[in-house]
N, C-alpha and C positions, 0 to 999 in steps of 0.2 A: 339031538341036533338042534341046536338054537333057531328059533322061528325067525324066518327073515322081515326085516323091517316093512311094516304095510302102513297104510291108512284105511280105518276103518270108519264105516257109517251105518249107526243102527237106527234105524228108521221106522216110524211108527205113528200111530193116530191116538189123538185124545177125544173122548165122548164124556156128555154128551155134545154133538158139534154145535148145538145154538148156543151153547155157554162158552163156545170158544171164538165168536166171530170178532173180537175185539183184540184177540193175543197178536202182539207184533213186538216183543220187547227185544229185538235184536240180537247177537251172539251174547251168551251167558258164560263166563269162564270159570270153571269149578276147580281149577287148579290140576296139576300132572298133566296138562295139554288137552285136558277134556273139554269139549265145548257143547254147549246145549244151546239150539236152535229150536225156536218154536214160530210157527206162522199159523194163524188160526187154529185148525184142528191137528195141523202136521205137526210131530215132535221129532228132534233126531239127536241123537249124541254121538260126537265124533271125535276122534283122536288122530292126528296126523302122523305120528310116529310110533308104532306099538311093535314091538318085537317078540309078542306072544300071540298063540294061535287064538282064534275068536272062542272056540269051546271052553277055554281055559278063564275067560272073563267073564263068562255068561253070568254067574252070579254076581259079579262086580256092576254088571248093568242092570241087573235087576234091583239091587241093594239101592244103586243111585237114582234109578227113576223112581223105585217107591219111595224114596225119603223126598225128593224134590217134589213129586206131585203131592204127596200128602202134607208136606211142608205146606204148600201153597193153599190146599184144601183148608186146612187148620187155620191159616192166616186170614184167608178170606171167605171162610163158611161157605166153600163150594164142594161140590161131590164128583169131581172129576175122575175117571179112569183113564188109563192109557193100555196099550199094545204096542208090542215091537212086532213088524211085521216082515220087515227085511233088513238084510245086512249086506252090505257093500264093502267088499275087500281088495282095495287097490293096492297089488302089490310089488314091491320094488320100487316105491316110491314114498316121498314124504311130500304130503301135500298141504300147504298151510293156508292159503288162499282160496276158501270153496264157498260156492252158493249151494243151498239146499233149496229146489224148487219143489212146488204142489201145484199140480193142474186142479182147477177149480172147475165145478159145473158152469156152463154159462149165466145162469140165474144167481148165482152165488155173486155176495157184494166183493168187488175186486178191491175196491180203493183200501189201502194197508191202514189199520188204525195207528194213530198217534202212539208211539214208544212212551210217551208220557202219561198216559191216562192211567188210572188207577190199578187195573189189571197188569199193566206192562211194568209198573213199578212194582208190583207186588211180586211179579216173577224175579225181576232182577235184585229184590231184597232177598229173596230165597236163594238165589244163586249166591250172593254175597255169604250169607250165611251157612251154606250149604257143609263147608269143610267143618266149620264148628260142631254143626249137628251130628253129622256123621260119626264124628271122632269121639261124641260123648252117647256111650252106648246106653244107658236107661232112658235118656231123651229120646233117643231112636225108636227104642222099644215101644215108648209111650207112644211115638207116632204109628207105629203099626198097631197097638191095640184101638187108638184113636179111628184109624181107618176101618178096623173091624167093628167099632161100635157104630159109625154112622153108616155102616152098610148092613148091618143087621135090622129087621125090622121086629124080631121076636124079643123074648126074655133074655136071651143070650147079650144082648145089648148092655143089661145093667152087670152082667159078668164083666163084661170089657171095661165097662167105665171103671169099675172099680178096679181092675188090672192098671188103667191107668194111674190111678192115685198110686199103687203099690209102686208102678215103675218110677213116679215122681218121688216117692218117699225115698228109695234107693238111690235116686241122683242126687237128691236134695241133701242125704246124709252121708255119703261117701266120705267126708272128711274123718267122721266119727271112726273109732276102731272097731273092729270086728268084737261080737263076744258080749255085746250089751243086750240088754232086753228089748222087746218089740216095743213096749212102751215108751223107753227111751228113745229109740229112732222116730217114733210117730210124734212124740212131744219135740223132739228137735225141729220135724218137719213142718209141726204148725208154727212153731216159734219163728222159723225162718221166711215162712209163707204169710204170716198172719190169717191162719185158718184155725180150726177147732175140730175136736172130736165131736161137738154135738152138730156142727155143722155138716159134716159128712155122714153122719149118723143114718139118715134114711137109704143113703147108698148103700152104706155097709150091710144093714138089714136085709136089703131086698137080694144084695148080690150073695148073701152066705145062704139065702134060701134057694136061689137058681143054682148056685154051684152044688147043693145037696139034692138037688132034683124035686124040692118041695114047689111046684109050679102052681099047685093050686091052694096054697096058703094066703091067708088074709092078705098078709103083707105083700104079696107079689101081687094079687088080683088088685089091692089097693094102689101100687106103684104104677100098674098099667096105664091107670087114669092120669096120671102125673108123671108120665117118661120123660117129655122134655126139659122138666123143673128138675128131675132127679138126674138125669144124665147131666144136665148144666153144672152140676155140684163137681163132676169129675173134671169138666171143662174149664171151670173157673180155676181148680186147683193148677191145671196143666198151664193155663195162660198165666198165671202166676209165677210159675216156676219157669217157663220160657221166657219172660219178660226180664226176669232177675238174671237167667242163664246168659240170654242172647239178647244184651241191651241194643234197642234199634230195629229188632224184628218187627215190633209190635208197634203200631200208634200210639 
């Protein structure tokens, strides 16, 4: 039996709260009637007209918020996390003019931040490019590996960093026919992005050792002392690819 029309509100929190005090980007329309609302550390994703039961779209909600928040982290060099804490289902109604309110502690800064500040411009930019990013499979997977990379404090960060480059290679060479050699695909990525095999070699070496469990190898030990520099190899490749694919997402 078809699910009756309902308005859904998925409501949650962003953290750390101290990183969110200037957030006030106003409504961000993501397409298919989905609206993202953010105010300080409050985040809500709502749709005025859904004909599917909430459990059926749970994976979609997670995928959407993962993509939006991780893209914001990548664009702004932030480390935000989110959690969905509540679902409101208004049944038998189509509600298109809504306000989401968050009650704040008495000592909290109440004055709304300017929607034109750099953080809110970044949120709106992410919303603008959301549909392109979520429909570009390997760029979206690169975002997931980026989030895993920046969340990690151990050697597996090198593993995730190299996976970012592998994701970008697949995204950048999707126009090539299947069946070519790996070297052909790598060469095409380097040609398009202006990178080189030698430039990514330090990350290639350490990720291979980590992947094989050789965490005491001198290559891994040496890489730990240059962790930020080596991780930035992947982030540079990723930024080049995203600038090329999503013109206007980066300054």
